[in-house]
N, C-alpha and C positions, 0 to 999 in steps of 0.2 A: 229205129235205136231206140232206147229210153232213158230219156236225157234225166229225170228225175233221180233214177239209179245213180247215174252217174256221181250226181249232184251231192247223193249221199256221203260221198267219200269226201273227206275232208284234205281236199288237194294243198290248200293252204298249210296246215302242218308237215304234210309230207315235203313242200319248202323248207319248212323248219328243220324238218331231219337231216335235209340235202345240207342246210348251211352247219348243222351242229358235225356232221361228219367231216366235210370240209374243212372247218377250224378246227377237228380233232386231230385232222391228218396232220396239218402245220405245226400245232402245238407237239404234236410227237416228233417230229422231224427237228423242230427248233430244240428239243431237250436233247437229243441225240448231238447235233451240228455244235450245238453253243453251250453245253454242258460237258464238264469232263467226266461225269457218271459217278454212280453211287460206290465204286469199289475206293476212290480217291478220295471222294466227301467224306464218308465216313471216317477215317482217319483223323479229322480234325474236329475239331470244338464250333459250334454254329449256334447263332441266337434260335430263339423262338419261331421268328418269323422265318427263318432262313431254313428251318426243319421240317416246317409244316410245307412249303413251297417245295423243298424234295421231296417229300415223302408224297404230297399229293399230286407230285408229276409221274410217279409210277403207274396213275391211272392211262397215261396217253400211249400206252407202249403197243395196244391193240391195231397198230395202222394198217395193216395187212386186212384184218379182219373187218376194218372199216371201210376199205375200199369193196369187200364183199357185199355191203349194203349199198353201195354205189351201184353196183351189177343188178342188184334186185329192184332197186328204186329207174334204171334204165328199162329194163325188162318189161316192169309195171308202166310206165308212162309210155312206152312206143306202140305196147299191146292195148291200152286204155281205150284208143280211139275206135277200135273195134271189137273189144271185149264183150261189152254190152249186148250188140247184137249176135253176136257168135253164141252165147250162154241162152237168149230169148229167142232162137231162130229167127231173126230178121235179115230179112237180105240186105245184102252191104256190097259195095265195089270199093275196091282196093288198088290203085295205080301204083306199081313198085316205081317206075321213075320218079313220080311224084314224089314218095315217099322217100327217094335218095336225094332228090334234089331238097327237099326241107332240112335232111339231115344235114346237109351239106352246108346249107346257109346259115344255119345253126351253130355248125362246130368250126368248121374252116378258119374262116377268118380271126377267131380269138386261137385257133392255134398254132397258126403262122405267127401270128402276135408273140404268143408264149415261144417261139423258136427264136424271133428277134431279140426278146429281153432276157433269154437265155444265154444269148450269142454275144450280147453286148456286157451283160452281167461277166460272164466267162472271161471274155477278153481282158475285163477290168481287172479281173481278179489274178488272171494269169500274170499280168505284167507289174503289179504292186505287190500281189502276196502268193508268189506259185507254190508255196510248199505243198497245200492241200491238193492243188490241180496237178502236179507231177506225182502224187501218191507218196510223198515221203513225211510223211508226219510221225510214222514210228509206231502211230496206233493201227492195229492191225486189222480191225473192222474199219476203222476209216478207209484204210490205202486198198483192202480187197476191194471197198465199193467204187473209190474212185478211180480207180486203175480202168475201171471199166466204163469211165465216161468221159468223152473228147470229141474228137472233129474227125476222125478217120473214116473212110470210106463204110465202113461196115455199121459205123453210126449216123453217118449223115443222110446215105442214101433210103435206108429203111425209113428214115422220118420224112421224107419227101414224097416219098408215097404212103404216109400216112400209116405206118407200121412200126413206130421208135419201138427200139431195144427188139426189136423181132430177131437180130441176130447175135442178141446176146451184149450188144455194146449199147449205151443210152449216148442220147443225143445232148452232147455238152453234160452239164451236171444235170439235167432235168430227167433224172431216174423215174420220176412220178407218171410219167408218158406211156411207159409199157401199157397201164391199163386202157391206157385211148386205142391200144393196137387191137387190144382182145375185142373193145365195144366195136371199131369199125367192122372186125368180122363178123361179130354176131347181127351187126347191120345190114349186112351185104347177104347174110342167112336167113334173114326175117323173111323175105316175100315167097321165098319155096319153103320155109315151116310155117307160112300160114295157109300155104295150099293143101298141105298135108294136116294141118289142122283142121281145116273145111272138112276132111274125110271125117274127123273124131279123135276123141280125147287119145285114145291110144296111140293111133297115127301120128298125131302131132308132139304129144310129151314121150310118146316111145324112141322118137328121134335123139331125143335130148340124153336117154337113158342109153341108147346103142351107141352115142357119141363120148360116151362116157366109160364105156366101157371099153371100146375102141382105146379110148386115149390110155387107158390104165395099164393096157397089155400089148399095145400096137407098137408096132416097128414105125414109129413117127420120129420127127426131129423135135426137139426138145420144146421149140416155141408152138409148134401144131398141137403136141401134146398136152401143154400146158390150157393153151386155149379152147382145147375141146374138154378135156378135163372140167373147165370151171363154166361150161356152158349151160348143165342143169342150175346152177346159181342164177344165171341171167333169166334162162326159163321160169325159175320160180316167182320171178316178178311177173313175166306174163301170167303165170298161172293166180297169182294172188289179183291182179283184174279182173280177171272172171271170177273169182270166189267175191271180192265184195262189189262186183255188178250182178250178183245172181239177187241181190232183194236187200235194202235198208232192215228192214225187220229182222232178218239172221244178223245181218252185219254189225246191227248196234247191240244184240242181246249177247252173240258168243265172240264172237272175233277177237275184242280186247283181250278177253281173259284166255283164249287159246293161241292168242299171239303172243302175249307176255310168256306165259308159259313155255311155248317153243323157243323165243328168244332166249330165255334162261336157259334150257335144256341145252340147245345150241352154244351157249357160251361155255358153258361146264365141259362139253366135250370139247372144245375147240383147246382148252386148257391142259387135255390129258396127254397130249405129243401122241395121236394114234396114227396109224396110214393115211396117206392122203385120199385115200378111197370113202375112209370115213370123215374126215377133216371136211370133204366136199360137202357130205351130208348135212354135218353141224354148220356150216355156213349157210346152207339152203334153211335150216331150222331160224339160225341166227338172226338173217337179213329178213327172211320173210316176215318173222314174229317181228322184228322191229318196224318194218312197214304197216305190217297189221295194227300195231298199236297206234302209231300216230296217225294214221289213215283214219283212224276209228273215233281222234278225239273230237269231244264236240265241238260246232261251231262257236260258242261261248268265249272258248279257249282263245280264238282268234282275236279279240278285241284288247286281251292285255299287251301291255306293252312289251316284255318280256318275249312273249309270242312274236309280236311286230318286228322287232330287232334280231330274232334269232329267222323269222321270215327273208326279211332285207338280205342277211347274209347266205342264205338259201338262193335266191335269185341270183346273186352273184358267187356262188357257190364253185361253178366252172372255173370261172377266174382265178381263186382262190387256190384250185386244187393245180392248175397247171403253170401258175407261174411263182408260187412260192421259194420252191427247192433251189432255184438259182440263187435268190436273193438270201435266204439263210445260207447257202453256200458261200458266198460273197463275204457275210460278215463273221462266218466261222472262220474263212482264209484269213482277213484282217485279224481275229485275234489269235491264231496260232503264229503267225507271223509275226505281229507286235507285241504280244501279249506272253508268247512263250509256250501258247496251248489255248486249248478250252479253259476257261475260268471254272474254277470249284464251284465258288457261289454259284446260283440257280438265277441270279438277277437277269444276266444278260440272256439267256432262253428266254426268260418270261419279257424284259422288255423289247428285245429283239423279235421275239416271235410276234408282239402285238404292232411293232414297227413295219412288219413284212406284210403283217395283214392289214395296217394302211394302204401300203404299195400295192397291195393285190384289189384293193376296192379302187384305188386309182386306174389300175389298169383295166378294170371293168368299165370304168367312164370313159376310157380313152377307146376303148374297143368292144367288148363284146355287149354293151347295152344297145346296140345299134342292129344286134340281130337276135333279139329275143324275140321269143313267140308271142301271139297276139293276147295269150292267157297270163301272161307275167308283166307286160308293158304298163297295166292300169295298174299294177302296184308300184311300180318307181314312184321316187317324190318329184313333182311336177314343178 
């Protein structure tokens, strides 16, 4: 395996991307849960600072699209261990059980910790501020979402087998865990997919296209259809690992430009409200483009303080993503019961979002930091 080619990929900047995406998702949910929204806000007069905050918050409404970047990043990092060997025709060994063991070691304990945090936060909220949790806020969007959040068997049992939300009901208020169920399926598919990929590009990536077609027109249950429909997005990350492993000469000269154009094109198409089949293609371009841009950053970028802060967030990105929503929901429930609703001002959303980010970082320190892969441990403050 050609180690220098892998080192040409700026993995530290990809950690930055992970941190930015995780924080972006948190801020988007803070905007939704802790602010009454634009329709009510625009009816009143506000200060210049409040206006700037409200209009700036529009930029964090692409939470689902941000999760697509997570899928691409996941496929990229999973496949990067063998991608250089594949593209350079170097023999390598892959042990499926060892792969699954590493995945379980990395993800399982923080996931169970997130379930515990969700349960504690939800039980606290249900006892003191029940309106949101019983979906009686009077807001149609809030109530429709929270009516699918609880602790029925169809919520708890899937979460206990690491397929949260797969039956259409979230584990408590932790709706964002749905994407982990998709990831688990993709990890289980990876050893079989890699066997096909050894046979050639068509066999490997053709499988993703075939499953995508089946998902769009096949007679599957909704969860299976959704997982298979998004599988090409995850495989796009694997493809990026191979593209960026071909050689740093190509990587340095062309990838940043091509990737930026792809990301922009994907983002434009995402905003056109086209059918799911086209949206998936847009997600591939958008997510792959974002990964290509950040992977191509010069190493000199890594010495800046801003880069270092964002890199620290990226190392903690998993905890930020799986812990934030029930904590935001608890603050939202307090506001609805004690203040009579989500504030018209955006300051609770901003302050609450930052407070929850701090709690997620504390959660990382309590749990996830003990299960990091070796590449990330040296980056932690000693």
